[in-house]
SELUMBA-621469 format. One record per residue (C-alpha): residue in one letter; x, y negated, z. Coordinates in steps of 0.001 Angstrom, whole numbers, padded with zeros to 6 digits, always signed. Layout:
N
AXYZ/...
This chain:
100
M-033221+009358-019760/K-030932+006303-020116/K-031683+005058-016755/S-031217+008524-015119/L-027798+009042-017007/M-026695+005741-015928/F-027632+006347-012305/G-025931+009526-012390/F-022557+007781-013617/I-022726+005188-011230/L-023394+007678-008266/T-020599+009996-009241/F-018094+006904-009608/I-019166+005634-006138/L-018804+009118-004599/L-015417+010018-005976/T-014056+006412-005252/G-015194+006721-001509/C-013749+010446-001240/S-010412+009441-002603/Q-009020+007739+000254/Q-006303+009912+001855/N-005198+009575+005667/D-001698+008659+004629/V+000707+005977+006155/K+001250+003870+003134/G+000370+000363+003127/A+000335-002204+005989/Y+001179-001344+009646/D-001339-001552+012288/I+001079-002486+015217/K+004553-004526+014963/G+006311-005115+018189/T+009274-004576+020500/V+009706-001183+022448/I+009385-002073+026140/D+009667+001460+027588/V+010359+005130+026351/E+009019+007889+028486/N+008057+011455+027881/S+006285+011379+024466/T+005365+007917+024576/I+006610+004460+023704/L+005388+001282+025234/V+005271-001413+022665/E+004584-005164+023015/D+002846-006582+020115/D+002009-010362+019613/K-001830-009722+018866/L-002579-006996+020992/G-000086-007251+023792/L+000984-003768+025458/I+000239-000689+023909/R+001347+002749+024976/L+001643+005154+021882/S+002041+008774+021881/L+004653+009738+019385/P+003794+011549+016138/E+004014+015172+015972/G+007569+016294+015378/S+009338+012983+016498/D+012139+012866+018710/I+011953+010834+021632/K+015685+010203+021608/T+015191+008145+018267/F+013615+005269+020347/E+015024+002949+022891/T+013976-000186+024518/G+014725-003395+022501/Q+013894-001905+019076/T+011515-003564+016920/V+008977-000986+015200/A+006055-000848+012782/V+003331+001585+013917/W+000834+003285+011827/T-002125+004452+013902/D-004910+006819+013636/G-007125+003719+014427/K-008488+004776+017694/I-007381+002472+020454/R-008500+003224+024041/E-009255+000099+025828/S-007333+000388+029211/Y-004333-001563+030481/P-001911-001225+028722/L-004080-000250+025767/Q-003469+003475+024388/G-003197+005010+021064/S-001943+007612+018782/A+000733+006781+016236/L+000841+008760+012874/H+004062+007364+011793/I+006705+004834+013448/E+009268+002938+011458/I+012172+001254+013304/I+012646-002199+011788/K+015449-003547+013947/Q+017842-001670+016338/A+018316-002968+019912/D+020622-005656+020340/
């Protein structure tokens, strides 16, 4: 009885902990770089680690907010298409530094 009760408690704890993750943008960003190009509903960012990556803007974003030379932090959905340049979808973009 004690073993099955303990097993049930541990299993419930693991399931609740695993299911508590939410798809929000808090935490560390995925990409940080300089906006190289702004086109249609995408921006081209040069990241020190990844190189060039074209990102589709989050829904409801205004393309006029972004301009070349800005430094941005980007949270993505984690899916990066391997092409040149790389391609992905941004969930949130924060402008860290305006263009000079």
